[in-house]
C-alpha atoms as one frame of an Amber mdcrd trajectory, in Angstrom:
protein
 -81.466-183.686   2.956 -81.686-186.007  -0.506 -78.064-187.434  -1.332 -79.523
-187.292  -5.201 -78.091-185.644  -7.772 -79.123-185.422 -11.707 -76.816-185.112
 -14.473 -78.005-184.360 -17.793 -76.381-185.398 -21.113 -77.804-182.760 -23.397
 -74.241-182.317 -25.675 -75.384-184.306 -29.140 -75.931-182.417 -32.377 -78.809
-184.951 -33.273 -77.643-185.399 -36.712 -80.837-187.480 -37.542 -82.911-183.971
 -36.872 -81.328-182.114 -39.728 -81.694-179.013 -38.001 -79.580-176.203 -37.066
 -81.085-175.893 -33.608 -79.600-177.792 -30.778 -82.135-181.292 -30.399 -82.912
-181.013 -26.683 -84.542-177.711 -27.638 -87.035-178.900 -30.490 -90.230-179.222
 -28.247 -93.230-181.381 -27.143 -95.617-180.227 -25.949 -95.248-177.366 -25.992
 -91.875-177.296 -24.073 -88.286-177.842 -25.292 -87.084-181.644 -24.687 -84.903
-180.739 -21.964 -87.349-178.751 -20.035 -89.073-181.646 -19.659 -86.382-183.785
 -18.223 -85.456-180.910 -15.979 -88.629-181.004 -14.126 -88.931-184.838 -14.375
 -85.477-184.469 -12.308 -86.380-182.166 -10.195 -89.655-184.338  -8.960 -87.705
-187.291  -8.543 -85.870-185.663  -5.520 -82.444-184.614  -6.943 -81.438-181.489
  -5.169 -78.904-180.223  -7.813 -79.203-180.400 -11.297 -76.162-180.480 -13.772
 -76.504-180.357 -17.988 -73.731-181.160 -19.951 -73.617-179.240 -23.258 -71.931
-179.376 -26.272 -73.475-178.873 -29.872 -75.321-175.435 -29.691 -74.187-174.656
 -26.293 -75.027-170.668 -26.029 -78.685-171.403 -27.212 -78.874-174.348 -24.734
 -77.256-172.504 -21.801 -79.530-169.625 -22.674 -82.463-171.463 -22.361 -81.709
-173.404 -19.045 -80.472-169.914 -17.472 -79.977-170.639 -13.425 -82.231-173.484
 -13.376 -79.276-176.268 -13.296 -75.226-176.005 -13.521 -73.718-176.230 -16.414
 -70.596-178.588 -17.943 -69.285-178.268 -21.022 -68.289-181.077 -23.373 -66.248
-179.322 -25.999 -65.528-182.581 -27.722 -68.679-185.063 -28.045 -66.319-187.958
 -27.387 -69.530-190.288 -25.915 -71.777-190.636 -23.303 -69.071-191.628 -20.710
 -67.075-189.061 -21.709 -69.923-186.587 -21.208 -70.755-187.138 -17.436 -66.924
-187.293 -16.375 -67.472-183.054 -17.738 -69.819-183.286 -14.511 -66.966-184.272
 -12.208 -65.247-180.545 -11.664 -68.648-179.373 -10.444 -68.506-182.330  -7.939
 -65.516-182.401  -6.145 -66.888-183.509  -3.104 -70.029-185.439  -3.450 -70.843
-188.204  -2.106 -74.353-189.914  -2.972 -76.404-190.901  -6.124 -76.110-189.741
  -9.526 -79.252-189.804 -11.809 -78.306-189.905 -14.946 -80.642-189.001 -17.871
 -80.588-188.163 -21.220 -81.995-184.434 -22.473 -83.583-186.234 -25.502 -86.246
-188.008 -23.707 -89.090-185.534 -22.828 -91.604-188.350 -21.748 -89.891-189.142
 -18.110 -91.832-189.317 -15.037 -90.946-187.613 -11.848 -92.694-190.360 -10.189
 -90.830-193.148 -11.739 -87.765-191.815 -11.660 -88.215-191.171  -8.129 -89.584
-195.119  -7.705 -86.299-196.309  -9.547 -84.046-194.407  -7.203 -85.685-195.471
  -4.142 -85.471-199.132  -5.251 -81.699-198.846  -6.275 -81.104-197.336  -2.910
 -82.704-200.486  -1.337 -81.094-202.826  -3.703 -77.841-201.690  -2.214 -76.090
-201.799  -5.743 -73.149-199.436  -6.503 -75.242-198.869 -10.080 -78.378-199.505
 -11.350 -80.222-199.499 -14.938 -83.554-198.425 -15.804 -84.709-201.638 -18.525
 -87.632-202.226 -20.623 -89.038-205.522 -22.620 -89.811-204.596 -25.783 -90.710
-206.527 -29.053 -89.252-203.959 -31.012 -85.360-203.628 -29.211 -83.551-202.436
 -32.376 -81.717-199.146 -32.042 -81.381-199.367 -28.014 -78.372-200.989 -25.994
 -79.268-204.987 -24.964 -79.015-205.681 -21.016 -76.598-209.037 -20.602 -77.314
-210.832 -17.635 -75.333-213.892 -15.949 -76.297-217.005 -14.745 -77.869-215.558
 -11.511 -79.954-212.838 -13.887 -77.376-210.213 -12.636 -76.635-207.627 -14.728
 -73.231-208.444 -16.575 -73.118-205.647 -18.718 -74.865-203.673 -21.590 -73.766
-204.176 -25.780 -74.334-201.224 -27.627 -76.507-202.749 -30.805 -73.867-201.916
 -33.476 -71.313-203.829 -31.372 -73.643-206.793 -30.448 -73.657-210.607 -32.197
 -76.840-211.490 -33.388 -77.336-213.762 -30.485 -77.017-210.360 -28.518 -79.449
-208.476 -30.702 -82.225-210.828 -30.400 -82.435-210.026 -26.609 -85.434-208.526
 -25.803 -84.028-206.325 -22.659 -82.986-202.903 -23.591 -80.773-199.857 -22.235
 -83.154-197.097 -21.312 -80.154-195.095 -20.829 -81.019-193.790 -17.468 -79.026
-194.914 -14.450 -77.852-194.237 -10.749 -74.815-194.727  -9.747 -72.952-194.125
  -6.460 -70.038-191.201  -6.504 -67.544-190.894  -5.976 -67.008-194.303  -7.527
 -68.718-193.279 -10.800 -66.100-190.772 -11.477 -63.510-193.130 -10.797 -64.576
-195.642 -13.360 -65.196-193.521 -15.803 -61.476-192.495 -15.843 -60.613-196.045
 -16.845 -62.707-196.251 -20.110 -61.562-197.077 -23.222 -62.781-196.057 -26.988
 -61.930-199.770 -28.536 -65.143-200.171 -29.902 -67.493-199.379 -33.205 -67.714
-196.022 -32.776 -64.474-194.961 -31.202 -66.004-193.535 -28.322 -66.328-193.605
 -24.433 -69.530-195.574 -23.740 -70.782-194.896 -20.260 -72.335-198.795 -20.182
 -69.034-199.893 -20.146 -68.920-198.540 -16.560 -71.365-201.587 -15.608 -68.349
-204.036 -16.534 -65.494-202.243 -14.867 -68.148-202.131 -11.656 -68.180-205.416
 -12.154 -64.519-206.192 -12.515 -64.394-204.343  -9.077 -67.001-206.986  -7.518
 -69.397-204.215  -7.259 -73.874-205.127  -7.321 -75.082-204.160 -10.764 -78.918
-204.108 -10.335 -81.315-203.861 -13.183 -84.912-202.373 -12.742 -87.868-203.047
 -14.990 -90.083-200.494 -16.205 -93.476-201.271 -17.762 -93.691-197.576 -19.466
 -91.990-197.975 -22.462 -93.120-194.538 -23.660 -91.649-192.708 -21.242 -88.085
-193.452 -21.790 -88.444-192.952 -25.624 -85.695-191.149 -26.962 -86.126-188.719
 -29.867 -83.622-188.767 -32.834 -85.610-188.150 -35.367 -88.734-185.743 -36.756
 -90.667-188.789 -36.991 -89.957-189.985 -33.399 -90.590-186.283 -32.365 -93.710
-186.738 -33.835 -94.815-189.944 -31.916 -93.542-187.966 -28.423 -96.211-185.054
 -29.468 -98.965-187.735 -29.441 -98.012-189.502 -26.322 -97.627-186.368 -24.646
-100.905-184.587 -26.255-102.840-187.909 -25.138-101.722-187.987 -21.881-102.379
-183.931 -21.570-105.971-184.850 -22.600-106.590-187.745 -20.293-105.771-185.417
 -17.397-107.960-182.877 -18.442-110.811-185.221 -19.219-110.347-187.014 -15.724
-110.656-183.353 -13.900-114.087-182.479 -15.685-113.108-180.830 -19.259-114.917
-181.954 -21.982-112.944-182.662 -25.407-115.241-183.438 -28.033-112.706-185.149
 -30.277-109.045-185.561 -28.878-107.520-186.750 -32.174-108.167-182.808 -33.349
-107.275-181.120 -30.160-103.837-180.051 -29.093-103.265-178.216 -25.444-100.080
-178.075 -24.222 -98.958-178.896 -20.724 -99.261-175.580 -19.371-102.394-174.805
 -20.320-105.122-174.506 -17.175-108.754-175.485 -17.731-111.527-175.434 -15.268
-114.647-177.941 -15.092-117.532-178.238 -17.328-115.455-176.378 -19.737-116.270
-177.891 -23.469-113.742-177.894 -26.097-114.622-178.400 -29.683-112.262-179.599
 -32.183-109.703-177.834 -34.009-108.658-176.140 -31.372-105.001-175.296 -30.003
-104.436-173.984 -26.594-100.792-173.096 -25.872 -98.317-171.116 -23.873 -99.731
-169.729 -20.165-103.311-169.837 -21.200-105.652-170.144 -18.437-109.598-170.979
 -19.142-112.332-171.005 -16.611-115.369-173.389 -15.829-118.664-173.717 -18.180
-116.998-171.992 -21.234-117.015-173.283 -24.613-113.981-173.283 -26.771-114.048
-173.726 -30.703-114.040-174.989 -32.952-111.240-173.430 -34.685-109.491-171.608
 -31.826-106.230-170.836 -31.308-105.255-169.363 -27.694-101.212-168.405 -26.890
-101.048-166.839 -23.443-104.567-165.927 -23.058-106.787-165.976 -20.117-110.423
-166.639 -20.159-113.237-166.346 -18.112-116.382-168.291 -16.738-119.067-169.028
 -19.687-117.613-167.457 -21.997-117.997-168.742 -25.926-115.069-168.377 -28.683
-115.261-169.905 -31.881-113.256-169.279 -34.739-111.079-167.374 -33.098-107.138
-166.693 -32.801-106.139-164.538 -29.526-102.631-164.344 -28.079-101.104-162.151
 -24.824-104.623-160.945 -24.082-107.766-161.508 -21.748-111.153-162.326 -22.068
-113.515-162.122 -19.006-116.683-163.799 -18.344-119.885-164.586 -20.679-118.353
-163.137 -23.812-119.229-164.231 -26.954-116.861-164.145 -29.837-116.487-165.147
 -32.901-116.688-166.341 -36.123-112.894-164.975 -37.609-112.130-162.740 -34.555
-108.379-161.754 -34.342-107.708-160.690 -30.164-104.299-159.106 -30.659-101.716
-158.570 -27.320-102.372-156.094 -24.310-106.367-156.888 -25.379-109.026-156.820
 -22.303-112.589-157.737 -23.180-115.118-157.412 -20.508-117.672-159.548 -18.690
-121.170-159.954 -21.414-118.944-157.732 -24.501-120.335-159.688 -27.524-118.004
-159.683 -31.232-119.307-160.510 -34.061-117.783-162.081 -37.447-114.388-160.354
 -39.002-113.409-158.256 -36.089-109.649-157.342 -34.651-109.133-155.901 -31.296
-105.685-154.701 -30.507-104.146-153.070 -26.934-107.518-152.264 -26.423-110.314
-152.492 -23.296-113.690-153.368 -24.323-116.098-152.361 -21.328-118.569-154.606
 -20.013-122.077-155.405 -22.222-120.150-153.445 -25.038-120.670-154.915 -28.584
-118.517-155.006 -31.592-120.726-156.403 -33.847-118.779-156.991 -37.062-116.487
-155.990 -39.332-114.518-153.898 -37.130-111.280-152.850 -36.292-110.393-151.470
 -32.611-106.583-150.729 -31.871-105.284-148.337 -29.062-108.814-147.528 -27.659
-110.493-147.619 -24.178-113.961-148.282 -24.984-116.750-148.201 -21.760-119.571
-149.901 -21.122-122.480-150.724 -23.052-121.238-149.488 -26.235-122.539-150.067
 -29.535-120.143-150.333 -32.974-121.417-150.199 -35.888-120.562-152.274 -38.486
-117.642-151.337 -40.423-116.274-148.879 -37.917-112.364-148.405 -37.255-110.522
-146.502 -34.947-107.689-145.041 -36.891-104.967-145.444 -34.589-101.410-144.557
 -36.849-100.568-141.460 -38.675 -97.423-143.425 -40.463 -95.170-141.991 -37.438
 -97.512-142.335 -34.114 -99.967-144.157 -32.836-102.578-142.320 -30.734-105.445
-143.507 -28.302-109.443-143.385 -29.080-111.580-143.122 -25.790-115.198-144.032
 -26.404-117.484-143.553 -23.217-120.394-145.344 -21.584-123.641-145.874 -23.558
-122.374-144.218 -27.051-123.182-145.520 -30.367-121.174-145.089 -33.430-123.052
-145.602 -36.446-121.825-148.189 -39.271-119.024-146.902 -41.274-117.420-144.303
 -39.147-113.776-143.751 -38.872-112.743-141.958 -35.301-109.583-140.517 -36.060
-107.278-140.672 -32.891-106.473-138.801 -30.611-110.485-138.410 -30.556-112.884
-138.831 -27.173-116.525-139.470 -28.043-118.751-138.549 -25.126-120.902-140.945
 -22.813-124.054-141.506 -24.451-123.397-139.256 -27.620-124.037-140.848 -31.080
-122.087-140.607 -34.467-123.704-140.607 -37.471-123.229-143.438 -39.865-120.862
-142.984 -42.531-118.841-140.243 -40.377-115.123-139.163 -40.459-114.782-138.015
 -36.827-111.697-135.785 -36.120-113.141-134.062 -33.114-114.071-134.853 -29.721
-117.901-135.730 -29.518-119.404-134.155 -26.623-121.700-136.593 -24.019-125.047
-136.588 -25.252-124.266-135.059 -28.711-124.499-136.218 -32.135-121.332-136.267
 -34.321-121.690-135.947 -38.046-118.474-135.668 -40.267-119.478-136.437 -43.693
-120.041-134.508 -46.817-123.996-132.881 -47.662-125.408-135.543 -49.929-126.088
-133.799 -53.350-128.228-135.719 -56.223-127.431-134.683 -60.053-130.395-135.383
 -61.868-130.376-137.332 -65.204-126.502-137.767 -64.631-126.500-141.757 -64.906
-128.279-141.683 -68.879-125.721-138.930 -70.117-122.777-141.334 -68.491-124.008
-144.582 -69.702-124.530-142.855 -73.199-121.244-140.810 -73.296
């Protein structure tokens, strides 16, 4: 069993976000930042995860559930103080603590695993992941001695002009051996510009104990990016989106215009599917092979079958099977199932209904709380009247039925197999199989009425 555990710092308010919500719950790639960090920690090989919460702790704890242990930092007194709150959850732990920040959503598990392995090989008491950048502002600087060993980290607010010129920065990611970690945390002071207990000060304390400290560089600067503002959130979102699209294209999906395509990390897409511009794919959406999605499609938690073509459509919490064509201007609402070879035209809404194989909803149609059989034709302007102001009722339309234009089917009602409904009908009673149902007032023509009306 691995002797690696992860401590994730998620207690900060994120003042620059100007949000009522804890910073780590803001989403990147469709998932809260802390969820990305939890996944990276898991992929690194950590056998246990501890999340240190503070501001908005109730919301963070509710989101995390049983995926990690929780340590509460009641007062935000700095990163060193935050890590110390995990001590009581690790009373007998001997091994390596991987310390991560909950606001770094671009972390990659394989990079963290490599960092941990290099730390173990070095024999150091602590290792810090570093990076060299031409824009070090805002980051702590790595201090090295004459032998190029890490001698400490200075926060920017405490740095001299000479130290601020250092390009090697602290990523905020550490591997530290325990129980030594907690021994030195208890010796920290808050004599600094922030009046906080800095986690970075443990390196100086370890040096005083003649312990080896290793600085391990990464070449993936975006991976370690921390999010402190809405602008940085947007930058991280762009990086995450490009990663997702690159992976999909590498696996055989055509993205017509990556700059105008938005796909979350949880989405699955099969080979030879084409994604047109201005498409949003979110949640647990799964799309088969040879499909054409877009332009202007938004799908959230939708399963789409092979060779289906959707355009100008919004669908959520529903299922669309194989070789369906739908759009433009279609709304597929929750608990809808569209079977194979269905054709849905413009300005159609379907809610909590099943539409059978080969059926047609050509245009200007509302289908709610309905069970439609195979090879049914719904004429233009048809409505299933499912709600009486108090309760909702279902409509059943059996195989091969034909419903004429501008018909209202007032539920509960059954339209029998092979039957016809005359155009302009309001149907309030069942129509038997192979019958013609007509529910409209007989036409009356009044001669010369129009001329008298115009002259009145």
